C-alpha positions in Angstrom: 39.4 18.2 7.9 35.7 17.6 7.1 33.2 17.4 10.0 29.9 15.6 9.9 27.1 17.0 12.1 29.6 19.3 13.8 31.4 16.4 15.4 35.0 15.2 15.3 36.0 11.6 15.4 39.2 9.8 16.2 40.4 6.4 15.0 38.3 4.4 17.4 35.0 6.3 16.7 32.7 6.0 13.7 30.4 8.5 12.1 26.9 7.4 11.0 23.7 9.2 10.3 20.8 7.8 12.3 17.4 9.5 12.2 14.9 9.5 15.0 11.2 8.6 14.5 10.3 12.3 14.3 13.0 12.9 11.8 11.8 9.9 9.7 8.2 11.1 9.6 9.0 14.7 8.9 11.6 14.0 6.2 9.3 11.5 4.5 6.4 13.9 4.7 8.4 16.6 3.0 9.3 14.2 0.2 5.6 13.4 -0.3 4.6 17.1 -0.4 7.4 17.9 -2.8 5.9 15.3 -5.2 2.2 15.8 -4.5 1.6 16.4 -8.2 1.9 12.6 -8.6 -1.2 12.1 -6.5 -3.1 13.6 -9.4 -1.7 11.0 -11.8 -2.5 8.2 -9.3 -6.0 9.5 -8.8 -6.7 9.8 -12.6 -5.5 6.3 -13.1 -7.7 5.0 -10.3 -10.7 7.0 -11.7 -10.2 5.6 -15.2 -10.1 2.0 -14.0 -13.2 2.6 -11.8 -15.1 4.0 -14.8 -14.1 1.0 -16.9 -15.3 -1.3 -14.1 -18.6 0.4 -13.6 -19.6 0.9 -17.2 -21.2 -2.5 -17.8 -23.4 -2.3 -14.7 -24.3 1.3 -15.5 -25.4 0.2 -19.0 -27.6 -2.5 -17.5 -29.2 -0.1 -15.0 -29.8 2.6 -17.7 -31.5 0.1 -20.0 -33.6 -1.2 -17.1 -34.6 2.1 -15.6 -34.4 4.8 -18.3 -38.0 4.2 -19.5 -39.5 2.9 -16.2 -41.3 4.5 -13.3 -39.3 2.3 -11.0 -36.5 4.8 -11.2 -38.6 7.5 -9.5 -39.6 5.0 -6.8 -36.0 3.9 -6.1 -34.9 7.5 -5.5 -37.1 7.5 -2.3 -36.8 3.9 -1.2 -35.1 0.7 -2.2 -37.3 -2.0 -3.8 -35.9 -5.5 -3.0 -38.4 -7.1 -5.4 -37.0 -5.0 -8.2 -33.5 -6.1 -7.3 -34.5 -9.8 -7.5 -36.1 -9.3 -10.9 -33.0 -7.3 -12.1 -30.7 -10.1 -11.0 -32.9 -12.7 -12.7 -33.2 -10.9 -16.0 -29.4 -10.1 -16.3 -28.1 -13.2 -14.5 -25.8 -14.3 -17.4 -24.3 -10.8 -17.7 -23.9 -10.3 -14.0 -22.1 -13.6 -13.7 -19.4 -12.2 -16.0 -18.8 -9.1 -13.8 -16.6 -10.9 -11.2 -14.2 -12.0 -14.0 -14.1 -8.4 -15.1 -13.4 -7.3 -11.6 -10.5 -9.7 -11.3 -9.1 -8.5 -14.6 -9.3 -4.8 -13.6 -7.7 -5.6 -10.2 -4.8 -7.4 -12.0 -4.3 -4.5 -14.4 -4.4 -2.1 -11.4 -1.8 -4.1 -9.6 0.5 -4.1 -12.6 0.0 -0.3 -13.1 0.8 0.4 -9.4 3.9 -1.8 -9.6 4.9 0.2 -12.7 4.3 3.5 -10.9 6.2 2.4 -7.8 9.5 2.3 -9.7 9.1 6.0 -10.6 7.9 6.9 -7.1 11.0 5.3 -5.4 13.2 7.0 -8.0 12.0 10.5 -7.2 12.2 9.9 -3.5 15.7 8.5 -3.9 16.8 11.5 -6.0 14.8 14.5 -4.8 16.5 16.8 -7.3 15.2 14.7 -10.2 11.4 14.8 -9.5 10.1 15.8 -12.9 7.4 13.7 -14.5 9.9 12.5 -17.1 12.2 11.3 -14.3 9.3 9.5 -12.7 8.4 7.6 -15.9 12.1 6.8 -16.5 12.3 5.2 -13.1 9.0 3.3 -13.8 10.4 1.8 -17.0 13.8 1.2 -15.6 12.7 -1.0 -12.6 9.5 -2.4 -14.1 10.9 -5.9 -14.9 12.6 -6.3 -11.6 9.6 -5.1 -9.6 7.4 -7.5 -11.5 9.5 -10.4 -10.3 9.2 -9.1 -6.8 5.4 -8.9 -7.4 5.4 -12.6 -8.4 7.3 -13.5 -5.2 4.7 -11.5 -3.2 1.8 -13.2 -4.8 3.3 -16.7 -4.3 4.0 -15.8 -0.6 0.4 -14.7 -0.1 -0.9 -17.8 -1.7 1.2 -20.0 0.6 0.2 -17.9 3.6 -3.5 -18.2 2.9 -3.1 -21.9 2.2 -1.3 -22.3 5.6 -4.1 -20.3 7.2 -6.7 -22.7 5.8 -4.8 -25.6 7.3 -4.7 -23.9 10.6 -8.4 -23.2 10.4 -9.1 -26.8 9.8 -6.9 -27.8 12.7 -8.6 -25.2 15.0 -12.1 -26.4 14.0 -11.1 -30.0 14.7 -9.8 -29.0 18.2 -12.9 -26.9 18.9 -15.3 -29.7 17.9 -13.5 -32.2 20.1 -13.4 -29.8 23.1 -16.9 -28.5 22.7 -15.9 -25.1 24.1 -17.0 -21.9 22.4 -14.4 -19.9 24.3 -11.6 -22.1 23.1 -12.9 -21.7 19.5 -13.0 -17.9 19.9 -9.4 -17.8 21.2 -8.1 -20.1 18.5 -9.8 -18.0 15.8 -8.4 -14.8 17.3 -4.9 -16.2 17.4 -5.1 -17.5 13.9 -6.4 -14.2 12.4 -3.9 -12.3 14.5 -1.0 -14.4 13.1 -2.5 -14.0 9.6 -2.5 -10.2 9.8 1.0 -10.1 11.3 2.4 -12.3 8.5 0.5 -10.2 5.8 2.3 -7.2 7.2 5.7 -8.9 7.2 5.3 -10.1 3.6 4.2 -6.6 2.6 7.2 -5.0 4.3 9.6 -7.5 2.7 8.1 -6.8 -0.7 8.3 -3.0 -0.2 11.9 -3.0 1.0 13.0 -5.4 -1.7 11.8 -2.8 -4.3 13.4 0.0 -2.4 16.7 -1.9 -2.2 16.6 -2.6 -6.0 16.0 1.0 -6.8 18.4 2.6 -4.4 21.3 0.2 -5.1 20.3 -0.4 -8.7 20.5 -4.1 -7.9 19.9 -6.5 -10.8 19.6 -9.8 -9.0 16.1 -9.9 -7.6 16.5 -13.0 -5.4 19.6 -11.4 -3.8 17.7 -8.2 -3.2 14.8 -10.1 -1.5 17.3 -11.9 0.7 19.1 -8.7 1.6 15.8 -7.0 2.4 14.9 -9.8 4.8 18.2 -9.5 6.5 17.8 -5.7 6.7 14.3 -6.0 8.2 15.5 -8.6 10.7 18.4 -6.4 11.8 16.1 -3.3 12.1 12.8 -5.0 12.9 11.5 -2.7 15.6 12.0 0.4 13.6 10.8 -0.9 10.2 7.7 -2.6 11.6 6.7 0.2 14.0 6.9 2.8 11.3 4.9 0.5 9.0 2.3 -0.1 11.7 2.0 3.6 12.6 1.2 4.6 9.0 -1.1 1.6 8.5 -3.1 2.7 11.6 -3.1 6.3 10.2 -4.7 4.9 7.1 -7.2 2.9 9.1 -8.1 5.9 11.1 -8.9 7.8 7.9 -11.2 5.0 6.8 -13.0 5.0 10.2 -13.5 8.7 10.0 -14.9 8.4 6.5 -17.4 5.7 7.5 -18.4 7.7 10.6 -19.1 10.9 8.6 -20.8 8.9 5.9 -23.3 7.6 8.4 -24.7 11.1 8.8 -25.1 11.9 5.1 -28.7 11.3 4.0 -29.3 9.5 0.6 -31.9 12.1 -0.4 -32.2 14.6 -1.9 -29.9 14.1 -4.8 -27.4 16.8 -4.0 -26.4 14.8 -0.9 -25.1 12.1 -3.2 -22.7 14.7 -4.7 -21.4 15.4 -1.1 -21.0 11.6 -0.6 -19.1 11.3 -3.9 -16.8 14.2 -3.0 -16.2 12.6 0.4 -15.4 9.3 -1.2 -12.9 10.8 -3.5 -11.2 12.6 -0.6 -10.8 9.1 1.0 -9.3 7.8 -2.3 -6.8 10.7 -2.3 -6.0 10.1 1.3 -5.3 6.5 0.7 -3.0 7.4 -2.2 -1.2 9.8 0.1 -0.8 7.0 2.6 0.7 4.7 0.0 3.2 7.5 -1.0 4.0 8.0 2.7 4.7 4.2 3.1 7.1 4.4 0.2 8.8 7.6 1.4 9.4 6.4 4.9 10.9 3.1 3.6 13.3 5.0 1.3 14.3 7.3 4.2 14.9 4.4 6.6 16.8 2.2 4.2 19.0 5.0 2.9 19.8 6.1 6.4 20.5 2.7 8.0 22.3 1.3 5.0 24.6 4.3 4.6 28.3 3.5 4.8 29.9 4.1 8.1 32.5 6.7 7.8 35.8 6.5 9.8 37.7 9.7 10.0 41.4 9.6 11.0 43.0 12.6 12.6 46.3 13.7 11.2 49.0 15.3 13.3 51.0 18.3 12.1 54.1 16.1 11.7 52.0 13.8 9.3 50.9 16.8 7.3 54.5 18.0 6.9 
């Protein structure tokens, strides 16, 4: 007879593997550290897109300041008159930058969706965590993950549209009541609901992708529905783990802003320190994103594991 976790079961008992919170976080953390080389890939991708985004503005600033004494003055204090002149001279070019930002954000979202397929693959099969396995998973699940991305974008669009309607309704109620306290509470409730629903949509999107990769599910709509059911049945666990990691990421950002307050802007070598600190924040956020994915894979695989029934056999049955 085979025993699971050193326990024996009769006909009326069932065997299932259920991890505690500590086990989930520890197991997921080990998965992240075993694949920490992927953070380098994510960071390089982030850096390349950031350079592409900053090159046009860098070119304008270099043309404006390379042969000007203003550059020396700006190193010691900021000149708002120069900023107004700069915006006026390059107004046409600067108006094009937001469209470039939207384009880079769109490309970044698609690239991250592509990477997520490989990330879930190596978390699902820890023994296959080579870079070739990572890209194989990225290519394998790209089309299905893209469909989930479209569902997520549509859900967010509907959510923010609903939020605008609620905002109009709350403004109408506040104006009729003439109470600032009521307006404050209505806004707080509205933004609280908005943040909660953003989290729910994000969790549904993440678990849909996890379900697709773990089960190798082809039907995307079916996977989304199954993910919703899975989250509903395990809401406290899935949402609390998601919330804990989100707060962990927020804590890192708060610590960065707090430390950054004490870094002076001059002399120049302090800018290098600020840059290094900023890159550490980027790496930390990439780690948090991997941690999100890892915990979701661990939770889904554990809670969706098939329940095993073990029937005892008597000596007479064996004979």
